[in-house]
N, C-alpha and C positions, 0 to 999 in steps of 0.2 A: 399756576392757577392763582388768580387774585381775589375772586369772590365766589361765594356759593349761596344760593337761596333755597330754603326748605320750608315746606308747608307741613304743619302738624295738626291733626284733627282734634275735635272735641271728643271727650270720653265720658262714659257713664260709669261711675264707681259705686261700690257697695252692692248694687244690683239686688235690691230687695233684701232677702234673707242673708245674703253673703256679705255682711258688713265688714269692711276693711280687708276682705280677702279676694274679691273678684272685681274685675272691671272689663269694659269692652270699648272699642273705638267705633265712631260713626263717621259718615262721609263728610259732613259739614254741620256747623261752621268750623273754623279753626284759625290758627295764627300763622303768620309768615315771618320768617327771619332771614335777613341777608347778613352774612359776615364777610368782612374784607380784611386782607392783610394790612398791617400798619407797621411803619418803622418805629413807632413808639411801643416799648415793651408793655406787657400786661393786657388788660381788657378795658375797652372804652365803650360805653353805650352812647352812640352818636345821635340816635334819633328814635323816638317812640311816637307812633301815631295810632289813633283810635282808642286811646285810654282816657281822654279828657283831662290829661295832666295828673292822673292819679298815681302813676308808677314812678318810682325813683330811678334816676339815671346813674346813681351810685352803684357800680357793679357789685359791691359787697352787700347791698340791700335789695338787689333786683334778682329775681329767681333765675333768669337767663344768665345774668352776669356771674352769679355765684357758681352756677354749674360749669360754665365755660372756664372760669378761674380754676376750679378744681380739676377739670380735664387737662388744662395746660400745665398745671403744677405736676400732675402725674406724668404727662408726656415728657416734660423737661427732666424729670427724675430718670427716665429711661434713656434719653439722649438729648442732653442740653445743647450740644453743638448744632443739632437740627432744629429742635423745637424752642430753644431759648433765644433765637435770633430775630424774632419778629413778634408783634402784638396783633390783637384782633379788635376790630371795630364791629359793633353790633347795631343793626338797624331793625327795629321790631315794629311790625304792623299787627295790631290787635284786631282780630275778627270775632273774638269771643268776649262777651260781656264779663266784667269782673264780678266775682261773688255770685255766679249764676248756677253753680253746681254742675258745670260742664267741663271741669278741668282746665280752667283758664290759665292758671299759673303753670300747669303741666305742659300745655301746648307750647307756650313760650319757651319753657325750659328745654323740652325735647327738640323743638325746631332749632334752637341755638346750639345744642350739644351735637346734634347730627351734622349741622352745617359746619361747625368748627372742626369736627373730626374729618369731614370730607376735605376741608381746606388744608388740613395737615396731612393729606394723603391717605385717609381712612385706615389708620393703624389699628383701630379697635373695631370689633364686631358690634352689632346692635346690642347684644346681650351684655357685652363688656361696658357699654355706655350707661347702662341702667344705674349703677351706684352714683355716677356723677349727676345724672338727671334727678335722682332722689334728693340730692343736696339742695336743689331749688325748692323742693317741697318743705324742707326743714325751715327755710326762710318764710315760706307762704303760710304754713299752718302750725309750725312748732315741732313737727315730727317728720322724719324722712319716709313718708308713705310711698308705696309703689303702685297702688291700685288705679291711679290715673296715669302716671308717667309710663308704666309698663305697656299698657295697651296703646298709648299714643306713640310709643317707640316701636313696638313690635307688631301692632295691629291685632285684630280679632279679640277673642276672649283670653284673659290672662288671670291665672289663679296664683295668689301669693300664699304659699304653704308656710313659709317661715322667713323671719328677718334675721335671725341669728342661729345658724348661718342663713344668708339670703338664698331662698329656694323658690324660683318662679317657674310655673308650669304653663306653657303655651297650649291652650286647648284648641280643638278644631273649630272652624267657623261654620255654623249651621246655615245651609244654603237657602232654606225656605223661610227664614226669619226676617221680618221687616220691623223696623224700629221707628216709632214716632217719639220725638223729644219736643216738648213745648217749654219755652223759656218765657216766663212772665216777667213783667217790668218791676221786679222786686230784687233786692240784694240781701243775701244772707251770708255772713262770714262763717267760715268753717269753725273758727274758735268758738263762736256763739252757739253754733249747732251742736258742738261737742259738750258744752256746759250743761245742756239739758238731759244728757244721757245718765241713766242709772249706773251705779258702780257695782251692783249685784243683781242677779236675776234668779228666778225660781228654777228648780230642776225641770219642772214641767215645760217652762218656756224654752229652756236650753235644749231639751230633747226635741221639741217641735222645730226649733231653728236648725239643729243638726240634720234632721230629716229633710227639711226643705233645701238646705245647701247641697246635700247629696243628690236630691232629686233634680236640682237645677243643673248640676254638672252632668247628670245622666241624660237630661233632656237635651243638653248641648251635644253630647256624643250621639244620641239617637236621632238628632234632627227633629225633635218633637216639640213644636212650638206650644202646644197645649200644656204639656208637662212643664215646660219652662215658665209659662205664665202662672200656673198653679203654685209652682215652687217659689214665686216671688213673695209669698205670704211671710210677713215679718212681724213677729209678736214682741220684739225687743226694742228696736230703734225707731221704726216708722211711727208708732203711737206717740212717741215723745216729740219727734221733729215735725210731725204733721201740724202740731199746734203753732209752729212758727211760720207756716205758709198759708196765708189767707187764700181761700178758694181751693185748697188741695183736695179736701173731701169731695167737693162738688165735681172737680175735674176728674178725679179717679172714677167716681160713679158714672160720669158721662162717657169716659173711655170704655169702661166695661159694657155699658149699654150699647155702645156703638160697635161692639164686636172685638174689643181687645182681649187677648188671651190672658193678660195680666198687666198690672200697672203699679208703679212705685215711684219713690223719690230718686232723682238722679243726684248722686253724691250726697252732699249735705243740704241740697236744695238751693233755691226754690224751684229749679227746673224739675219736670216730671217726665217719665218715659213710659212707654207701653210697647208690648210685643204683639204683633199680628202675623198672619200667614200670607198676606198679599199686599201689594202696593196700594190697591184700591181701598182695602180695609184700613191701612195705615193713614191714608189721607182722610178717611171718614173719622177716624179716631182723633186726628189732629184738629179737625174742624169742630168736633164735639167738645174737646177740652178747651179750645179757644173760646167757644161760646160760653162755657161755664165760667171762665175767668172774666170774660167781658160782662157777664151779668153782675159782677161785683166791681165793675168799672176798672178792671185790671187788664191792660193791653198785654199781648203775648205774641210770640213768634213760633210757629211750628216748623220742625225740620223732619223730613222723612227720608230714610235711606235703609239699605241693608247693612249688615255688620261690615265695617271697614276692615278688610283683612290685611291691608298693606301698612297701615300706620303712617308715620312720617315719610314724606317723599321729597327727593331732590327735584326742584323744578327748573333750576338754572345754574349753569357754571360758566365762568369766563376767566 
């Protein structure tokens, strides 16, 4: 095998009340990565398209490059005679806008790691690839978070119970849930969105948050879209980050008026997501949110799908 191409989807992290512990994958948009064997040792980023020149081609400064470097180092430690005899070239096509709150860095990282693993004969399982994908997040936002990379890698809803030790729980995919994600033409860096967060919260707010996170997980297991929507209520993070997203309050109000079961910020923003119980309702909610942003002269793109249960997929091998 000389090359492998993988598509990795956008993801919604935080999921309202479940800040930093829950994420899920959607069908589109996403990033595509092709990796090819090279006679030159190490990792080379040969080409990046769709980023308007924003991303580094230095593999030590690029999320996809860092993760593949970490993976190859691990595989070489297991069998240098097999995995130390060739290098990897990465060709990255960005389908996700940078700084959108849709897991842009995670999609690139996951697609690259899955493709590199396949090119090497698939020695590791998807679960075993997670720590290497997380290394890309360390470069992107300063911490090796898993709430975007885990659902992009595994599909569906993923709960991060612990980082030390790493304990990831793959939840069932609710069959009746539709998701509308709207991406406004704004950019919000994760680091900036984290700076506005409070370092302490009241016991009352904490109790409310625990109840909603538990209800959200229960709603997922019960396939109860209404409960999932109500459980998105976030009294800790959303009030702070909403101030950084022009039009967010209007878009959320419009989504709920159009029939959304619940609405919140996707990741660190500025994208916004909403749960509904049908495709028709999801499209109505998308149109309503788009109109709300347009009233403030902010263009936006809506994406409608069910929960993506497959995660990253291999689209081509040769």
